[in-house]
N, C-alpha and C positions, 0 to 999 in steps of 0.2 A: 123265403126267408133269406136274409141277408147275412151270411158268415162274415167273420172278421177277414178273409182273405178278400172276398168280393168288396166290402167295405173298403179295405186298403188299396185295391185297384182303382176304384172310383174316387178316391181321395187324392192319390198320389200321382196317377197316370194321367198326361194329357191324351184325351180320347177325341179323335176326329171321324165322324162317321157319314154314310152313304146308304141310302135306301137304294135296293135295286128292285128291278120290275116283277120279280117273281115274290116279294115281300122280304127276301132276305136282308140283313141288316150287315154291310161291310164295314170294319172299322180299322183304324190304325191306333194302337195303344203305345204310347210312346213314356218309357220310365225317365225319371228326371238324370240319370246318367248316359241318356241317348241311345239306348237299347230300344228297339221299337218290334211289334209283333204285328201281323198282319191278320186279323181276326174276322170270320164271318159267323154270324148266328143264323140258321138255316131258314130257307124261305120254301115255297111251293115244290120247286126242282132242283134245290141244291141242299148240302150238308153242312153240319157246323164244320169250322176249320179254324187252326191257328198255326202260326208258325213257330210258336214257343217249343222249347225241348222236350215238354212234357206230353203235350198233345197227342203225337203219333204213337207213343206208348200206350196210352189210355183212353184216347178219342175224346176226352174232355179236360177242362183247366178252368183254372179261376179267370181267365180272360174272357173266354166265351161265356161263363156265367155272369161276369160283370157286365158284358154287353149286351145279354139278354135282360137282366136286371135294369140296365139303363134303358132299354126299348119297354120294357113294362111301366118303369115309372113315366115316361114321357106319353105314353097311351093313357095314363090314368089321370094325366093332368088335364084340365077344362082346356078348351080351345082357345079361349082368352089370355091364359096365361103363357101359353106358347107362342103369340104373336108378337 
């Protein structure tokens, strides 16, 4: 389920992603004001991570959830649409 916070991240941040060998998805999320967060969605041998101020306190944040949703949406698209 996409929450308003996740939808805001997907709509307003510039997101650059890179897939890692263990299946993790690494991303840089850049806000319009220039603030950037390095974010990772866990793979087989890694854990979720984000450089935003909220992640260390709770172990979760809207940036990780947005990247996870982006990965889910990409996997749901037919191969033809991604080419």
